[in-house]
N, C-alpha and C positions, 0 to 999 in steps of 0.2 A: 452699501458703502463702504467705501477703503478710508480707511484713515493711515496718514503720513506721523508718525509722532513722532521723529527726531530722522533729521539726513545730514550725514556731513561724510565730507570727500576730503581727504587728505592731499593735496602738491606740495610740490619742493619749496613753494614760495607763499603756499596764502593755503586757507581752508574755505571750500564751502559748506557753511553750514546753515540749517534751517530749523531754528530754534523752534518755532511753533508749531505746535501739530497743523495739520494742512485733513479737514472733512471734504469728501468728494461724495457726496450722495446721486444715484442713479440719474441720469438725466441732466446732474449741471454740462456746465461749458467752464473751464478757465484757462485764460489766458495767461499765462508767464511773459513780462515782458522784459527788456531792459538791454543794454551797451551791447556790441559786440564783444564778447570774451568776459563776459561777467559770470556764464556758469548755464544759461540755460539748456543748454544741451546737456550738459554734464547732468543736470536736476532731471530732466525726462528718461537720462539712461540708465540712472539710478534706481528712480521710479519704475522700468520698464526690467529691470534686472540683465540690462546689458555691461552694465560696469558694477561691481563687486566694490561698496563702499560698506560706510557705518548706517545701517538704515534697520530701524522699526516701523513696520506697518502691519496690518489687519484690514481684514475684508470681511464682517459683520461679525465683528468684535472675534476673529480667529488669525490669530500670529500667521502670517506666509514666512515663511524661510525664502533666502535666497532661490533663485528659478524653483519657487515650487509651480509643480507642473499643471497644479489646479488650477494656479493663477495665471500663469504665463498661456494655456490657451483660451482666458477670458479676454486678451484684450490684444492688441492690432497696434505696431508702431511702423512708421511712418518716415524717414529722413533725407532732410535733400543730401545727403551722405548715401544715401544707398544707392549701390552698382547695378547695373539694367543690363541685362546681357546683350552686346554690343553688337552680337552679326546675328540676332535675330529679328525679322521684321516683326515690325507692328503690328499685323493682324492676328499672330503668333502669339504675341505679348496679352494682348486683346483676349483672347480666347480665354486667359484662364483669371481676368479682373472683373470688379463688378459691374454688369451691365447698368446699375445706375447710372457711373461714372462716365456712360460713352459717350455723354454729350461735350463732355470736356475735351474730350480728342476727337471729336467728329471731324473735323478740319485736316485729319494727318492721310497721308496715303499709307491706308494696309499694306502696302508691298517695299514701303520704305525699311532700310534697315534702322535698328535704332545708331546705330554712329553714326549718322545723317541727318539728326536732327538737332534742336537750337537745344541750349539751356530751358527754357520755356515750355518747348514741347516736351523735353524729358520731364522734368516736373511733372507736366500733366499725366503722362504713363506713371511715373510712384504713387499721383495721386489715385490713379485707377485703381491701382491696390487694396484701397477702400474696403474692407468685409463687413456689412454693418450687421452680420449677425452678432459679432462679437459685442459683449456690453461694453469694455473700455477701449477709446483708440487714442492717440498719443503721436499729435504729428510736431516735427521739428522743420520750422522754420518753412510752414504749407505755402504760404502768400509770395517765395522767394522765387524770382524767374515769373512772375505772371503776368500777363498782362489784364488791363483794365474789366473788360471782361471775364476773363476766367476769375479774376478774384471776386466777381460780384457772383459767377454759378457757386464757385466755390462755399461762399458765404452761404448761399441758400441752401446749400447741401447739407451744411454746419445747423441751419436752422432744423429742415426734417430729420436728421437724425437727433437733436435735441429733441424731437418732440416723437419719436418713437422710444424717447426713453434711453437711447447709448449718453454715454456718458465721453465730452471731449477733454482733453487736456493739452495746450498746444502753446510752443513757445517761439514766436513773432516779435521780431522788432519793428513789425512794419504797423501800422496803424492811420485807417484814412474812412472818407464816409462808405465803403463797403463794409469795412473791418468792424465799425462801429455799430452796423443795422444787426451784428451775430448781439444775439443777450448772452454775455457772461454773467456768474453768478459771482466770480472774484475773478481779479486784472491783479498779480502780485508781481511788483517794480522789483527786481533783484538787482541790488546794486553794485 
């Protein structure tokens, strides 16, 4: 279980603050939602220790320091902003990815360079990096740029991960029939 006891980040014009504690149990799925610019990405990056902020958290009642190796080795973070190696071929990139995600990218030509792909195809490659052996997965805007069939496939994969006891926390302003099938324990709206 991860507990985020307090989270604050200061900006020049405002403060992002989560006053209530957030308890995430093994296998939970949490959807952070809100309009563009409300702080979803910042919150995820604070939880993943990518950004330093005023964060108090613990795992199994053990306090976690910023960039604690024991915590960082248990998480996987994927963002729409993750840079991809432009001059690498799709096949080379997929050789280092999770094989269970390959149906998501099956239509891609393995000989194509990543720089030749559309934004939706690049997002599928980012998602192929999911490592289901890590107990905590954080995703920032995983449904962006995906077509309806890819959203369906990703939603089904989320359900499979949840059944395996993997914890998912994802930020997205997209919701619809496919994403509603995903059984979230909690939907947190950020204003």
